[in-house]
MIZAZA-845296 format. One line per 8 residues: number of its first residue (from 1); for each residue x, y, z of N, C-alpha, C, O. Coordinates in steps of 0.001 Angstrom, whole numbers. Layout:
N
NUM) X/Y/Z/X/Y/Z/X/Y/Z/X/Y/Z  ... $
end
This chain:
212
1) -1014/-33239/2770/-256/-32504/1752/-1169/-31746/778/-934/-30560/549  -2203/-32378/192/-3100/-31635/-701/-3742/-30449/-13/-3890/-29384/-612  -4135/-30634/1281/-4770/-29540/2020/-3791/-28394/2223/-4181/-27229/2143  -2522/-28708/2485/-1510/-27674/2685/-1284/-26886/1406/-1145/-25664/1437  -1247/-27593/280/-1062/-26918/-1011/-2253/-26027/-1318/-2087/-24902/-1789  -3455/-26530/-1053/-4666/-25754/-1334/-4708/-24484/-490/-5141/-23435/-968  -4260/-24572/767/-4279/-23410/1647/-3326/-22315/1178/-3504/-21144/1516  -2318/-22694/401/-1357/-21716/-97/-1810/-21041/-1390/-1208/-20067/-1842 $
9) -2872/-21571/-1971/-3375/-20993/-3211/-4080/-19673/-2932/-4858/-19559/-1984  -3801/-18679/-3765/-4487/-17403/-3660/-5710/-17414/-4575/-5902/-18348/-5354  -6532/-16372/-4476/-7708/-16287/-5350/-7290/-16214/-6814/-7985/-16735/-7687  -6161/-15573/-7084/-5652/-15487/-8458/-5225/-16865/-8947/-5472/-17221/-10100  -4580/-17648/-8069/-4179/-19015/-8436/-5389/-19858/-8808/-5386/-20550/-9827  -6422/-19795/-7978/-7628/-20589/-8222/-8298/-20167/-9520/-8746/-21011/-10296  -8365/-18862/-9756/-8945/-18337/-10984/-8153/-18832/-12200/-8734/-19208/-13218  -6824/-18828/-12083/-5960/-19264/-13182/-6128/-20753/-13463/-6287/-21157/-14615 $
17) -6094/-21565/-12415/-6252/-23018/-12584/-7597/-23343/-13215/-7690/-24186/-14107  -8638/-22664/-12742/-9982/-22891/-13278/-10018/-22594/-14776/-10569/-23373/-15553  -9431/-21467/-15179/-9491/-21080/-16590/-8599/-21936/-17478/-8940/-22181/-18636  -7472/-22392/-16964/-6641/-23313/-17747/-7384/-24632/-17954/-7347/-25208/-19041  -8050/-25099/-16914/-8843/-26333/-17026/-9945/-26162/-18066/-10127/-27018/-18931  -10677/-25056/-17980/-11758/-24796/-18938/-11190/-24684/-20352/-11757/-25219/-21305  -10069/-23986/-20475/-9440/-23785/-21780/-9024/-25112/-22400/-9313/-25360/-23571  -8348/-25976/-21632/-7900/-27262/-22156/-9082/-28162/-22496/-9053/-28889/-23490 $
25) -10118/-28109/-21667/-11315/-28922/-21938/-11978/-28473/-23236/-12413/-29303/-24035  -12054/-27173/-23444/-12655/-26648/-24666/-11820/-27010/-25890/-12354/-27315/-26956  -10499/-26972/-25716/-9627/-27366/-26824/-9875/-28815/-27217/-9999/-29147/-28396  -9943/-29669/-26203/-10050/-31113/-26471/-11421/-31516/-27001/-11523/-32272/-27967  -12469/-31008/-26366/-13819/-31465/-26690/-14496/-30680/-27814/-15359/-31215/-28510  -14115/-29428/-27992/-14861/-28588/-28933/-13974/-27857/-29928/-14109/-28014/-31142  -13063/-27055/-29388/-12397/-26058/-30211/-11539/-26657/-31318/-11555/-26169/-32448  -10787/-27715/-31001/-9889/-28287/-31998/-10664/-28850/-33189/-10342/-28564/-34343 $
33) -11674/-29643/-32900/-12452/-30259/-33980/-13105/-29208/-34871/-13069/-29310/-36097  -13697/-28207/-34247/-14352/-27173/-35039/-13348/-26329/-35814/-13610/-25904/-36939  -12204/-26095/-35198/-11170/-25331/-35887/-10714/-26057/-37143/-10590/-25456/-38211  -10464/-27361/-37004/-10001/-28153/-38142/-11110/-28274/-39193/-10841/-28181/-40390  -12334/-28478/-38756/-13446/-28575/-39705/-13639/-27280/-40477/-14002/-27289/-41653  -13393/-26174/-39799/-13617/-24866/-40419/-12465/-24482/-41347/-12683/-23960/-42440  -11220/-24750/-40891/-10060/-24290/-41652/-9275/-25410/-42330/-8523/-25156/-43271  -9445/-26649/-41861/-8716/-27756/-42449/-7413/-28049/-41729/-6952/-27262/-40903 $
41) -6821/-29202/-42055/-5592/-29646/-41415/-4408/-28713/-41693/-3448/-28686/-40923  -4470/-27961/-42771/-3353/-27089/-43146/-3055/-26048/-42079/-1936/-25541/-42006  -4050/-25721/-41245/-3861/-24674/-40245/-3786/-25220/-38822/-4029/-24499/-37855  -3445/-26505/-38709/-3333/-27123/-37393/-2231/-26476/-36563/-2374/-26318/-35351  -1132/-26103/-37216/-15/-25480/-36504/-441/-24167/-35850/-35/-23865/-34728  -1256/-23396/-36554/-1746/-22135/-35999/-2537/-22379/-34719/-2397/-21639/-33745  -3354/-23402/-34725/-4176/-23720/-33563/-3307/-23991/-32339/-3561/-23443/-31266  -2287/-24831/-32490/-1442/-25190/-31353/-575/-24021/-30891/-287/-23894/-29701 $
49) -163/-23177/-31820/613/-21996/-31430/-218/-21081/-30543/254/-20616/-29505  -1445/-20828/-30949/-2335/-19995/-30147/-2599/-20629/-28782/-2631/-19933/-27766  -2789/-21953/-28761/-3093/-22651/-27509/-1938/-22523/-26523/-2146/-22200/-25354  -726/-22777/-26996/458/-22698/-26133/673/-21261/-25661/963/-21030/-24487  534/-20304/-26566/710/-18896/-26205/-294/-18480/-25130/57/-17767/-24190  -1524/-18921/-25270/-2561/-18565/-24303/-2222/-19087/-22916/-2353/-18356/-21935  -1787/-20338/-22817/-1427/-20917/-21519/-241/-20180/-20912/-222/-19913/-19710  740/-19855/-21733/1927/-19131/-21244/1540/-17761/-20702/2009/-17355/-19639 $
57) 691/-17055/-21427/264/-15728/-20997/-509/-15803/-19688/-270/-15019/-18770  -1432/-16745/-19609/-2235/-16898/-18393/-1353/-17183/-17186/-1524/-16573/-16131  -413/-18107/-17339/466/-18472/-16223/1405/-17323/-15848/1655/-17091/-14665  1921/-16609/-16838/2845/-15503/-16581/2161/-14380/-15820/2708/-13851/-14853  974/-14024/-16258/222/-12968/-15571/-136/-13405/-14155/-61/-12612/-13217  -521/-14660/-14005/-881/-15178/-12684/290/-15097/-11721/106/-14711/-10567  1484/-15448/-12161/2657/-15429/-11292/2997/-14013/-10845/3466/-13810/-9726  2764/-13037/-11711/3090/-11648/-11386/2120/-11041/-10373/2505/-10201/-9560 $
65) 863/-11471/-10430/-164/-10810/-9618/-878/-11744/-8652/-1964/-11424/-8170  -280/-12891/-8365/-966/-13914/-7570/-1261/-13472/-6145/-2186/-14002/-5528  -517/-12531/-5604/-707/-12122/-4219/-1602/-10893/-4068/-1811/-10414/-2954  -2124/-10388/-5165/-3042/-9247/-5095/-4442/-9750/-4770/-4925/-10707/-5375  -5087/-9098/-3812/-6448/-9477/-3432/-7433/-8794/-4378/-7792/-7632/-4185  -7856/-9520/-5387/-8762/-8962/-6397/-10215/-9156/-5991/-10571/-10209/-5461  -11055/-8163/-6229/-12486/-8309/-5929/-13150/-9255/-6915/-12662/-9457/-8027  -14258/-9826/-6498/-14973/-10801/-7326/-15412/-10182/-8645/-15341/-10835/-9687 $
73) -15871/-8915/-8616/-16380/-8296/-9838/-15310/-8190/-10914/-15613/-8225/-12107  -14037/-8057/-10482/-12957/-7971/-11461/-12718/-9321/-12130/-12482/-9393/-13336  -12782/-10394/-11334/-12676/-11736/-11899/-13805/-11987/-12900/-13591/-12599/-13947  -14999/-11515/-12572/-16152/-11717/-13454/-15934/-10980/-14783/-16232/-11518/-15849  -15419/-9758/-14714/-15149/-9001/-15937/-14139/-9721/-16827/-14330/-9832/-18038  -13068/-10207/-16213/-12027/-10910/-16978/-12594/-12192/-17579/-12343/-12511/-18741  -13365/-12926/-16766/-13951/-14187/-17243/-14881/-13939/-18423/-14894/-14708/-19384  -15660/-12863/-18348/-16572/-12541/-19446/-15799/-12286/-20729/-16218/-12725/-21799 $
81) -14674/-11581/-20637/-13860/-11322/-21826/-13332/-12603/-22444/-13310/-12745/-23666  -12903/-13543/-21595/-12419/-14829/-22103/-13540/-15599/-22793/-13335/-16203/-23846  -14719/-15569/-22193/-15854/-16289/-22782/-16281/-15659/-24102/-16634/-16373/-25040  -16255/-14324/-24186/-16575/-13651/-25446/-15614/-14089/-26540/-16011/-14310/-27684  -14331/-14211/-26167/-13322/-14616/-27146/-13573/-16044/-27635/-13597/-16294/-28840  -13757/-16972/-26707/-13967/-18366/-27092/-15272/-18550/-27858/-15358/-19371/-28772  -16282/-17779/-27477/-17564/-17877/-28177/-17414/-17514/-29645/-18113/-18054/-30502  -16500/-16597/-29929/-16287/-16182/-31313/-15889/-17330/-32219/-16244/-17348/-33397 $
89) -15150/-18292/-31674/-14722/-19424/-32482/-15594/-20651/-32334/-15612/-21514/-33212  -16326/-20735/-31216/-17110/-21939/-30940/-18551/-21821/-31411/-19104/-22764/-31977  -19152/-20670/-31179/-20558/-20482/-31536/-20698/-20315/-33040/-20045/-19456/-33633  -21545/-21131/-33662/-21779/-21069/-35103/-23271/-20887/-35387/-24119/-21505/-34744  -23567/-20041/-36345/-24923/-19986/-36897/-24849/-19405/-38296/-23933/-18649/-38623  -25820/-19766/-39113/-25801/-19417/-40533/-24512/-19889/-41202/-23970/-19224/-42084  -24037/-21055/-40760/-22844/-21700/-41340/-21577/-20875/-41174/-20626/-21047/-41936  -21548/-19981/-40191/-20355/-19162/-39953/-20090/-19052/-38464/-20996/-19129/-37634 $
97) -18801/-18867/-38155/-18444/-18591/-36771/-19002/-17236/-36345/-19292/-16378/-37178  -19144/-17066/-35058/-19575/-15773/-34532/-18566/-14692/-34913/-18945/-13548/-35162  -17281/-15053/-34960/-16240/-14100/-35343/-16420/-13583/-36774/-15907/-12515/-37111  -17126/-14309/-37598/-17303/-13905/-38990/-18594/-13121/-39221/-18919/-12764/-40353  -19322/-12859/-38142/-20570/-12110/-38266/-20352/-10625/-37966/-19416/-10242/-37263  -21241/-9809/-38519/-21194/-8362/-38304/-22471/-7918/-37581/-23570/-8386/-37880  -22296/-7016/-36635/-23413/-6430/-35911/-23295/-4911/-35999/-22278/-4332/-35619  -24345/-4279/-36502/-24303/-2830/-36762/-23129/-2477/-37687/-22484/-1438/-37551 $
105) -22888/-3390/-38629/-21833/-3223/-39625/-20425/-3266/-39011/-19460/-2799/-39616  -20326/-3826/-37816/-19037/-3969/-37140/-18816/-5446/-36851/-19695/-6115/-36307  -17654/-5950/-37211/-17361/-7367/-37000/-17308/-7699/-35512/-16810/-6913/-34705  -17824/-8867/-35164/-17881/-9305/-33765/-16525/-9181/-33089/-16443/-8801/-31922  -15479/-9496/-33807/-14120/-9447/-33281/-13794/-8088/-32679/-13081/-8014/-31679  -14304/-7014/-33271/-13992/-5660/-32795/-14679/-5379/-31462/-14137/-4654/-30628  -15868/-5947/-31255/-16534/-5799/-29968/-15724/-6488/-28865/-15620/-5988/-27745  -15153/-7647/-29209/-14331/-8381/-28244/-13087/-7567/-27892/-12714/-7471/-26723 $
113) -12454/-6987/-28897/-11280/-6138/-28653/-11649/-4945/-27778/-10918/-4598/-26851  -12775/-4326/-28074/-13233/-3162/-27310/-13433/-3537/-25837/-12933/-2858/-24941  -14165/-4620/-25605/-14472/-5023/-24236/-13210/-5417/-23475/-13020/-5002/-22331  -12350/-6214/-24102/-11151/-6681/-23414/-10174/-5548/-23143/-9474/-5569/-22130  -10114/-4555/-24034/-9265/-3384/-23774/-9828/-2586/-22606/-9080/-2102/-21757  -11148/-2451/-22567/-11802/-1774/-21446/-11481/-2493/-20136/-11129/-1858/-19142  -11606/-3815/-20144/-11330/-4610/-18945/-9864/-4516/-18539/-9551/-4431/-17351  -8969/-4530/-19516/-7539/-4394/-19223/-7251/-3047/-18571/-6439/-2963/-17650 $
121) -7911/-1999/-19043/-7734/-673/-18447/-8229/-671/-17003/-7605/-64/-16132  -9348/-1348/-16748/-9865/-1471/-15383/-8833/-2189/-14503/-8570/-1769/-13377  -8259/-3265/-15025/-7265/-4033/-14269/-6030/-3196/-13948/-5558/-3205/-12812  -5507/-2481/-14929/-4324/-1649/-14706/-4625/-568/-13678/-3813/-309/-12789  -5782/60/-13796/-6182/1094/-12843/-6310/520/-11435/-5893/1148/-10462  -6890/-680/-11329/-7034/-1335/-10031/-5665/-1613/-9414/-5460/-1392/-8220  -4734/-2095/-10227/-3387/-2397/-9731/-2700/-1130/-9234/-2056/-1147/-8185  -2829/-28/-9977/-2252/1244/-9549/-2827/1664/-8195/-2095/2090/-7302 $
129) -4145/1539/-8060/-4801/1931/-6815/-4404/995/-5670/-4163/1439/-4548  -4342/-284/-5967/-3981/-1271/-4950/-2570/-1016/-4419/-2315/-1155/-3223  -1662/-643/-5314/-273/-378/-4928/-69/1049/-4429/1041/1434/-4062  -1156/1833/-4417/-1117/3222/-3951/-81/4059/-4703/655/4847/-4109  -43/3871/-6015/882/4646/-6830/313/6041/-7072/-822/6179/-7528  1080/7055/-6773/669/8437/-6982/1232/8917/-8322/2374/9369/-8404  431/8813/-9343/894/9125/-10698/387/10473/-11192/866/10979/-12207  -556/11050/-10499/-1071/12350/-10888/-1704/12344/-12268/-2450/11432/-12627 $
137) -1391/13383/-13036/-1973/13517/-14374/-1446/12478/-15354/-2016/12287/-16428  -349/11801/-14981/220/10786/-15871/-548/9468/-15810/-367/8603/-16667  -1399/9314/-14808/-2093/8043/-14600/-2852/7592/-15838/-2671/6465/-16299  -3695/8452/-16377/-4505/8080/-17532/-3652/7821/-18769/-3947/6927/-19561  -2595/8609/-18926/-1701/8418/-20076/-1012/7062/-19994/-905/6350/-20993  -544/6708/-18792/134/5428/-18607/-829/4270/-18843/-470/3286/-19489  -2059/4383/-18321/-3059/3337/-18541/-3326/3160/-20027/-3362/2039/-20535  -3514/4292/-20726/-3842/4238/-22151/-2747/3513/-22942/-3031/2588/-23703 $
145) -1507/3937/-22757/-440/3378/-23589/5/1990/-23116/536/1212/-23909  -205/1673/-21839/110/321/-21375/-818/-701/-22024/-366/-1718/-22550  -2113/-420/-21980/-3084/-1347/-22574/-2935/-1381/-24088/-3005/-2447/-24700  -2729/-211/-24691/-2542/-181/-26147/-1295/-969/-26540/-1285/-1646/-27568  -252/-882/-25727/977/-1634/-26003/765/-3133/-25891/1302/-3901/-26690  -17/-3556/-24900/-321/-4987/-24762/-1079/-5495/-25987/-819/-6590/-26486  -2012/-4685/-26455/-2750/-5056/-27662/-1838/-5119/-28876/-1988/-5992/-29731  -889/-4185/-28949/47/-4173/-30077/924/-5420/-30075/1271/-5939/-31135 $
153) 1285/-5903/-28877/2084/-7135/-28794/1327/-8312/-29391/1913/-9151/-30076  29/-8375/-29132/-787/-9449/-29711/-828/-9328/-31224/-756/-10331/-31934  -943/-8101/-31719/-970/-7901/-33171/373/-8272/-33804/409/-8793/-34918  1469/-8008/-33103/2798/-8399/-33600/2889/-9921/-33698/3434/-10459/-34662  2354/-10599/-32699/2351/-12061/-32730/1529/-12562/-33906/1936/-13486/-34610  376/-11951/-34116/-471/-12358/-35235/235/-12106/-36569/84/-12877/-37517  999/-11031/-36631/1768/-10752/-37853/2800/-11852/-38093/2995/-12290/-39227  3462/-12298/-37016/4448/-13377/-37144/3783/-14654/-37636/4343/-15372/-38464 $
161) 2576/-14940/-37120/1836/-16110/-37579/1496/-15970/-39056/1651/-16911/-39834  1029/-14783/-39431/636/-14549/-40825/1801/-14697/-41791/1618/-15133/-42927  2999/-14335/-41344/4172/-14389/-42218/4778/-15787/-42319/5482/-16098/-43281  4501/-16625/-41323/5184/-17915/-41277/4279/-19124/-41443/4768/-20234/-41653  2964/-18930/-41353/2041/-20052/-41478/1052/-19748/-42589/353/-18735/-42551  997/-20621/-43566/56/-20422/-44668/-1368/-20700/-44203/-1587/-21453/-43254  -2330/-20088/-44878/-3743/-20261/-44520/-3974/-19976/-43040/-4606/-20772/-42345  -3465/-18844/-42556/-3490/-18561/-41125/-4798/-17969/-40640/-5173/-18205/-39491 $
169) -5513/-17209/-41462/-6787/-16639/-41046/-6679/-15470/-40091/-7687/-15033/-39538  -5473/-14953/-39884/-5271/-13840/-38958/-5923/-12575/-39479/-6488/-11805/-38702  -5854/-12352/-40766/-6407/-11122/-41326/-5317/-10266/-41934/-4130/-10490/-41695  -5724/-9286/-42718/-4769/-8435/-43407/-4489/-7173/-42603/-4904/-7049/-41450  -3784/-6244/-43224/-3370/-5004/-42560/-4563/-4260/-41979/-4495/-3771/-40852  -5650/-4168/-42730/-6829/-3458/-42239/-7354/-4072/-40949/-7774/-3359/-40037  -7328/-5393/-40879/-7807/-6074/-39670/-6955/-5699/-38464/-7492/-5435/-37388  -5627/-5674/-38628/-4743/-5313/-37527/-4995/-3888/-37042/-5047/-3632/-35839 $
177) -5149/-2973/-37984/-5386/-1586/-37608/-6746/-1415/-36936/-6882/-650/-35981  -7733/-2120/-37431/-9067/-2047/-36823/-9065/-2634/-35411/-9773/-2151/-34528  -8260/-3680/-35208/-8121/-4241/-33865/-7541/-3197/-32909/-8046/-3021/-31800  -6486/-2510/-33334/-5849/-1501/-32488/-6784/-324/-32228/-6814/225/-31126  -7543/56/-33245/-8510/1149/-33073/-9588/741/-32067/-9999/1540/-31226  -10041/-512/-32164/-11039/-1015/-31214/-10472/-1025/-29799/-11170/-689/-28843  -9196/-1414/-29670/-8542/-1385/-28362/-8504/37/-27806/-8825/276/-26641  -8106/971/-28664/-8014/2377/-28240/-9384/2906/-27815/-9490/3674/-26859 $
185) -10431/2489/-28533/-11787/2928/-28199/-12213/2375/-26833/-12841/3081/-26044  -11872/1119/-26560/-12215/513/-25272/-11515/1205/-24115/-12126/1454/-23075  -10232/1517/-24292/-9479/2225/-23252/-10062/3617/-23038/-10259/4050/-21902  -10332/4305/-24127/-10877/5667/-24043/-12224/5679/-23331/-12525/6589/-22559  -13026/4659/-23600/-14333/4568/-22947/-14173/4466/-21437/-14901/5110/-20682  -13220/3659/-21005/-12948/3545/-19570/-12504/4888/-18987/-12987/5295/-17930  -11589/5573/-19670/-11079/6843/-19160/-12172/7904/-19112/-12204/8734/-18203  -13060/7872/-20090/-14178/8838/-20100/-15109/8575/-18920/-15522/9504/-18226 $
193) -15433/7308/-18700/-16297/6958/-17571/-15653/7404/-16255/-16325/7952/-15381  -14354/7164/-16126/-13642/7545/-14914/-13682/9047/-14698/-13906/9522/-13584  -13463/9791/-15776/-13417/11251/-15667/-14782/11844/-15366/-14898/12764/-14556  -15815/11321/-16014/-17156/11875/-15854/-17739/11547/-14482/-18288/12422/-13812  -17620/10302/-14072/-18231/9890/-12809/-17459/10430/-11606/-18053/10909/-10640  -16132/10348/-11678/-15320/10776/-10543/-15476/9863/-9350/-14954/10141/-8270  -16204/8758/-9549/-16480/7855/-8434/-16105/6418/-8775/-16557/5478/-8121  -15283/6257/-9794/-14909/4909/-10233/-13750/4432/-9373/-12620/4320/-9849 $
201) -14036/4148/-8088/-12994/3819/-7116/-12686/2325/-7193/-13381/1507/-6591  -11655/1986/-7928/-11319/576/-8131/-10532/-21/-6967/-10263/-1222/-6950  -10152/838/-5969/-9401/322/-4827/-10269/195/-3590/-9749/207/-2475  -11593/72/-3760/-12514/7/-2623/-12220/-1189/-1715/-12252/-1067/-490  -11934/-2340/-2319/-11648/-3527/-1525/-10366/-3327/-713/-10305/-3674/466  -9352/-2767/-1360/-8073/-2536/-694/-8248/-1588/489/-7690/-1820/1561  -9016/-530/299/-9275/453/1349/-10017/-183/2515/-9684/49/3677  -11034/-995/2191/-11828/-1644/3235/-10971/-2589/4084/-11131/-2662/5302 $
209) -10074/-3300/3432/-9211/-4248/4147/-8315/-3517/5142/-8125/-3976/6269  -7763/-2376/4721/-6827/-1649/5571/-7519/-827/6646/-6874/-382/7595  -8807/-624/6512/-9544/106/7539/-9916/-798/8716/-10237/-314/9801  -9870/-2102/8491/-10234/-3056/9553/-9113/-3167/10580/-9234/-3920/11547 $
end
């Protein structure tokens, strides 16, 4: 029975299970204690809300795309974005979280938004290519606003947390706008690379499979 279940797992399933395991382990062994030490018991509710939301999002996305044959490099890009995010809260130096540090006068959080928006744009583009969608000139517009919309949904959630949980640490209006600007910059960077190179073929694996 275990072997039969394992044989039915797709690469997306395995990637999802691995990351949920890593996520829960980090919550139990590291993230929760440091979160409470940094913010105090008053913000415990915020921690669990984020944890539950993260698991729901991971599982929902996995169910939608579990049968897509994703290349290894795409999994690596996504994994790197997750690690950058967790590092922001786990890695500490100079008595501050990495998320509270600035590099080149830009908060670490904005680099994470930039990278993850770039990666999301790569994923959306790959899915379009994999499904052989002929979108023409609308392709880049759809990619831009799809990823920007996903980022906006996260900001809406953060706004709900800020309005309903005291001592939330989400940030003020400027932080939300800067997050969206960072997202837009990451998407734009992907589109510029695609336009300039003309060789950013994200459906190479799909093409190779069908040529066999």
